[in-house]
C-alpha positions as CSV (number, residue, x, y, z in Angstrom):
1,M,-54.6,-7.4,-13.3
2,S,-50.7,-7.4,-13.2
3,K,-48.8,-10.4,-11.6
4,A,-46.7,-9.1,-8.7
5,R,-43.2,-9.7,-8.7
6,P,-41.2,-12.1,-6.6
7,S,-39.4,-11.0,-3.6
8,A,-35.5,-11.0,-3.7
9,A,-35.4,-13.7,-1.3
10,S,-37.8,-15.9,-3.3
11,L,-35.4,-15.1,-6.3
12,L,-32.2,-16.0,-4.2
13,T,-34.0,-19.5,-3.1
14,S,-35.0,-20.2,-6.5
15,L,-31.4,-20.8,-7.7
16,D,-32.2,-24.1,-6.7
17,D,-34.4,-24.7,-9.3
18,L,-31.2,-24.8,-11.7
19,F,-30.7,-28.7,-10.4
20,T,-34.3,-29.8,-11.6
21,T,-35.0,-31.7,-14.4
22,Q,-37.7,-30.6,-17.2
23,A,-40.1,-33.3,-15.8
24,E,-40.0,-31.8,-12.4
25,R,-40.2,-28.4,-13.6
26,D,-43.3,-29.2,-15.5
27,E,-44.7,-30.8,-12.1
28,A,-43.9,-27.7,-10.1
29,K,-45.3,-25.3,-13.1
30,L,-41.8,-23.6,-13.4
31,E,-40.2,-22.3,-16.4
32,P,-38.8,-24.6,-19.4
33,I,-35.4,-25.4,-20.0
34,L,-34.6,-24.0,-23.7
35,E,-31.9,-24.6,-26.0
36,I,-30.7,-21.2,-26.7
37,P,-28.2,-20.5,-29.4
38,L,-24.8,-19.2,-27.8
39,E,-24.9,-16.3,-30.3
40,Q,-28.2,-14.9,-28.8
41,I,-26.6,-14.9,-25.1
42,S,-24.5,-11.6,-24.1
43,P,-22.6,-11.7,-21.2
44,F,-23.4,-9.8,-17.5
45,P,-22.3,-6.5,-17.7
46,G,-19.5,-5.8,-15.4
47,H,-19.1,-9.6,-14.5
48,P,-16.7,-9.6,-11.6
49,F,-16.0,-13.4,-11.9
50,K,-13.1,-14.3,-14.1
51,V,-13.7,-17.1,-16.7
52,K,-10.3,-18.5,-17.0
53,A,-8.9,-21.0,-19.7
54,D,-7.3,-23.3,-17.1
55,G,-7.7,-26.6,-16.1
56,D,-11.0,-26.7,-14.6
57,L,-12.4,-25.0,-17.6
58,A,-10.9,-27.8,-19.6
59,A,-12.3,-30.6,-17.6
60,L,-15.9,-28.9,-17.6
61,A,-15.6,-28.8,-21.3
62,D,-14.6,-32.7,-21.3
63,S,-17.5,-33.2,-18.9
64,I,-20.0,-31.5,-21.0
65,R,-18.7,-33.6,-24.4
66,E,-19.1,-36.8,-22.5
67,R,-22.6,-36.0,-20.8
68,G,-23.7,-32.6,-21.8
69,V,-24.2,-29.8,-19.6
70,L,-26.2,-31.3,-16.5
71,V,-27.1,-27.7,-14.8
72,P,-28.8,-25.3,-17.3
73,A,-27.8,-21.6,-17.3
74,L,-30.1,-18.6,-16.2
75,V,-30.5,-16.1,-18.4
76,R,-32.9,-13.0,-18.8
77,P,-34.5,-11.6,-22.1
78,L,-32.6,-8.3,-23.0
79,G,-33.9,-6.9,-26.5
80,D,-34.0,-9.4,-29.4
81,G,-31.9,-12.2,-27.2
82,Y,-30.9,-13.1,-23.7
83,Q,-28.5,-12.0,-20.9
84,M,-26.4,-14.0,-19.1
85,V,-26.9,-14.0,-15.3
86,A,-25.6,-17.6,-14.0
87,G,-23.7,-20.0,-16.0
88,H,-20.8,-18.0,-17.9
89,R,-18.2,-20.6,-17.1
90,R,-20.7,-23.4,-18.6
91,M,-21.1,-21.2,-21.7
92,A,-17.6,-20.9,-22.0
93,A,-16.7,-24.7,-21.7
94,A,-19.8,-25.5,-24.2
95,E,-18.1,-23.0,-26.5
96,L,-14.7,-25.1,-26.2
97,T,-17.1,-28.2,-27.2
98,G,-18.0,-26.7,-30.6
99,A,-21.7,-26.6,-29.0
100,E,-23.8,-23.9,-30.9
101,A,-26.8,-23.7,-28.1
102,L,-27.1,-24.0,-24.3
103,P,-29.6,-25.1,-22.4
104,C,-31.3,-22.4,-20.1
105,I,-33.8,-21.3,-17.9
106,V,-35.3,-18.3,-19.3
107,R,-36.5,-15.5,-16.2
108,D,-38.0,-12.1,-16.5
109,L,-35.8,-10.3,-13.7
110,T,-35.0,-6.4,-13.2
111,D,-31.4,-5.1,-13.4
112,E,-31.3,-5.4,-9.8
113,E,-32.8,-8.8,-9.1
114,A,-30.5,-10.1,-12.0
115,T,-27.2,-8.6,-10.2
116,I,-28.1,-10.1,-6.9
117,V,-28.8,-13.8,-8.2
118,M,-25.5,-13.5,-10.6
119,V,-23.3,-12.5,-7.6
120,D,-24.8,-15.1,-5.0
121,S,-24.8,-17.7,-7.6
122,N,-20.6,-17.5,-8.3
123,L,-19.8,-16.7,-4.6
124,Q,-20.8,-20.4,-4.0
125,R,-17.7,-21.5,-6.0
126,E,-14.6,-22.6,-4.1
127,K,-12.0,-20.8,-5.9
128,I,-12.6,-16.9,-5.7
129,L,-9.8,-13.9,-5.8
130,P,-10.5,-11.4,-3.7
131,S,-10.5,-9.1,-6.3
132,E,-13.7,-11.2,-7.7
133,K,-15.3,-10.7,-4.0
134,A,-14.8,-7.0,-3.8
135,F,-16.5,-5.9,-6.8
136,A,-19.3,-8.8,-6.4
137,Y,-20.1,-7.7,-3.4
138,K,-20.1,-4.0,-4.5
139,M,-22.5,-4.5,-7.1
140,K,-24.8,-6.6,-4.8
141,L,-24.8,-3.7,-2.2
142,D,-25.3,-1.1,-5.3
143,A,-28.3,-3.3,-6.5
144,M,-29.5,-3.4,-2.9
145,K,-29.1,0.5,-2.9
146,R,-31.3,1.1,-6.1
147,Q,-33.9,-1.2,-4.2
148,G,-34.1,1.0,-1.4
149,K,-31.8,0.0,0.9
150,R,-29.2,1.7,2.8
151,T,-25.5,1.0,1.6
152,D,-23.4,3.3,3.8
153,L,-20.7,0.9,3.9
154,I,-17.8,2.0,1.3
155,C,-17.2,5.1,3.4
156,A,-18.2,3.9,6.9
157,P,-15.3,4.7,9.6
158,V,-14.3,1.5,11.6
159,G,-16.3,2.2,14.9
160,E,-19.8,3.3,12.9
161,K,-22.4,0.4,12.9
162,L,-22.8,-1.4,9.6
163,T,-26.6,-2.1,9.0
164,S,-27.0,-2.8,5.6
165,V,-23.6,-5.0,5.6
166,A,-25.0,-6.6,8.7
167,K,-28.2,-7.8,6.8
168,L,-25.9,-9.0,3.8
169,S,-23.7,-10.8,6.2
170,K,-26.4,-13.2,7.3
171,S,-26.3,-14.6,3.8
172,E,-22.7,-14.7,3.3
173,E,-19.8,-16.7,4.8
174,D,-18.2,-13.0,5.6
175,S,-18.5,-11.1,8.6
176,A,-19.9,-7.3,7.8
177,R,-16.6,-5.9,8.7
178,Q,-14.7,-8.3,6.4
179,I,-17.2,-7.2,3.5
180,H,-16.1,-3.8,4.5
181,R,-12.9,-5.0,3.6
182,Y,-13.3,-6.3,0.7
183,I,-15.3,-3.5,-0.9
184,R,-12.3,-1.1,0.1
185,L,-10.1,-3.3,-2.2
186,T,-12.1,-1.7,-5.3
187,S,-10.5,1.6,-4.6
188,L,-6.9,0.1,-5.3
189,I,-5.4,0.7,-8.7
190,P,-5.2,-2.6,-11.1
191,E,-1.5,-3.2,-10.3
192,L,-1.9,-3.0,-6.7
193,L,-5.0,-5.3,-6.7
194,K,-3.3,-8.0,-8.7
195,L,-0.5,-8.0,-5.9
196,V,-3.5,-9.1,-3.3
197,D,-5.0,-11.5,-5.6
198,D,-1.3,-13.1,-6.2
199,G,-1.1,-13.0,-2.3
200,K,2.0,-10.7,-2.2
201,I,-0.3,-7.9,-0.2
202,A,-1.9,-9.2,2.6
203,M,-5.7,-7.8,3.1
204,R,-5.1,-5.5,5.9
205,P,-2.3,-3.6,4.9
206,A,-4.4,-3.5,1.1
207,V,-7.4,-2.0,2.6
208,E,-4.8,0.8,4.3
209,L,-3.7,1.7,1.0
210,S,-6.6,1.8,-0.7
211,Y,-7.3,5.3,1.1
212,L,-4.6,6.6,-0.9
213,S,-5.2,8.9,-4.1
214,Q,-4.8,7.1,-7.4
215,R,-1.6,9.1,-7.7
216,E,-0.2,8.2,-4.6
217,Q,-0.8,4.7,-5.2
218,A,0.6,4.7,-8.7
219,S,3.8,6.1,-6.6
220,L,3.8,3.2,-4.4
221,Y,3.3,0.9,-6.6
222,E,6.6,1.7,-8.4
223,T,8.8,2.2,-5.3
224,M,7.3,-1.6,-4.6
225,V,8.7,-2.4,-8.1
226,S,11.8,-0.8,-7.9
227,K,12.9,-2.1,-4.6
228,N,11.0,-5.5,-4.7
229,R,9.7,-5.0,-1.5
230,T,5.6,-5.1,-0.2
231,P,4.4,-3.0,2.5
232,S,3.4,-4.9,6.0
233,N,0.3,-3.5,7.8
234,A,2.1,-1.3,10.1
235,Q,4.0,0.2,6.9
236,A,0.7,0.7,5.3
237,V,-0.7,2.3,8.4
238,K,2.3,5.0,8.3
239,I,1.9,5.4,4.4
240,R,-2.1,6.1,4.9
241,K,-1.2,8.6,7.8
242,F,1.0,10.6,5.8
243,S,-1.3,10.7,2.9
244,Q,-4.2,11.8,5.4
245,E,-1.7,14.9,6.6
246,G,-0.8,15.8,2.9
247,R,2.9,14.6,3.4
248,L,3.1,11.8,1.7
249,S,5.9,12.5,-1.2
250,P,7.5,9.8,-3.1
251,E,10.9,10.1,-0.7
252,V,8.9,9.4,2.3
253,I,7.4,6.1,0.4
254,L,10.9,5.3,-0.3
255,S,12.0,5.6,3.5
256,I,8.8,3.6,5.0
257,I,8.6,0.6,2.3
258,Q,12.7,0.4,3.2
259,E,12.3,-0.1,6.6
260,E,12.6,-3.6,7.9
261,K,9.2,-5.2,8.6
262,G,9.2,-5.6,12.3
263,E,12.6,-4.3,12.8
264,K,12.5,-0.7,12.8
265,N,15.6,1.0,12.4
266,K,17.6,-2.3,12.7
267,Y,19.3,-1.5,9.6
268,L,20.2,1.2,7.8
269,S,20.4,1.9,4.0
270,F,21.5,4.6,1.6
271,P,22.2,4.7,-2.5
272,K,25.4,2.7,-3.4
273,S,25.9,6.1,-5.7
274,R,27.0,8.1,-2.7
275,I,30.2,5.6,-1.8
276,A,30.6,4.6,-5.9
277,S,33.7,6.9,-5.8
278,Y,35.9,4.9,-3.1
279,F,35.1,1.3,-4.2
280,K,35.8,-0.3,-7.5
281,P,32.4,-1.3,-9.6
282,D,32.9,-5.2,-9.1
283,T,33.4,-5.1,-5.2
284,P,31.6,-7.1,-3.5
285,N,29.0,-5.8,-1.0
286,E,30.7,-7.9,2.0
287,M,33.8,-5.8,1.5
288,I,32.3,-2.8,0.9
289,E,30.7,-3.3,4.5
290,D,33.8,-4.4,6.0
291,T,35.9,-1.5,5.4
292,I,33.2,0.9,5.8
293,I,33.3,-0.8,9.6
294,K,36.9,-0.7,9.6
295,A,36.8,3.2,8.7
296,L,34.6,4.2,11.1
297,E,36.6,2.1,13.4
298,Y,39.6,4.3,12.7
299,Y,37.6,7.6,12.7
300,R,36.4,6.6,16.4
301,S,40.2,5.6,17.3
302,L,41.5,9.5,15.8
303,Q,38.3,11.1,17.5
304,R,39.3,9.3,21.2
305,G,43.0,10.7,20.5
306,K,41.8,14.4,20.1
307,E,39.8,14.0,23.4
308,R,42.6,13.0,25.1
């Protein structure tokens, strides 16, 4: 008689097992902790959480040198070796110390179970980039879909009930609507997504821009770089509307992106090349502005003279 597989819920709560000693594991009849050679452990495919060679990783490596790996990693059997499920940073830090093996718990997990455990174990971290959450939530919902659950989240309109995500949000710190927003970020091109991670584009305008085609996003990014501007939420909404109407061109993008945020039509701008023939190349902008204003005042006085 085959042994029944544990439920997804029991797999998630079993993450607490990673913090038990071997004696406690023996008493509870849990899997043993094994020293597995690092060369036998492969990373989780499409792992959305970045392992950065920063000060935190260096501090973890110092801790491992002094006290060893206090929390074992979680791996699953894969071919002739193992696949990392939870513990990528610990493995990277162990490699920095020159260690050849890593203490691990070996657990037999399906692709879907491993994905859910991998995502949930990493979402407990304090510092998580928007892009990391975006792809993590998408991976988890895709795994849930393969397990037979509804995941109509990605294309759901604002007013539609997000039943599947509402269930997911009960175990996450983010609401169902916020999870929806995060997953929309996976439709951004890498250049725009990096601006979100860097805090240069806020979540709401980023979500609006995620509905643009890849070509439109690339054109928008080029304009943003050339003009050193990022769109506000109102501008992003307008850009998306033009895209939906099939009227979004590079010229329209330029026009919208040059509008002053929150001060529509307060400023007028045009290419300096249009007035280049009237001024020396090194003429300060303030002097150009004053000259144009004086010229307009003179022109208006001439018009009034004609009227009289």
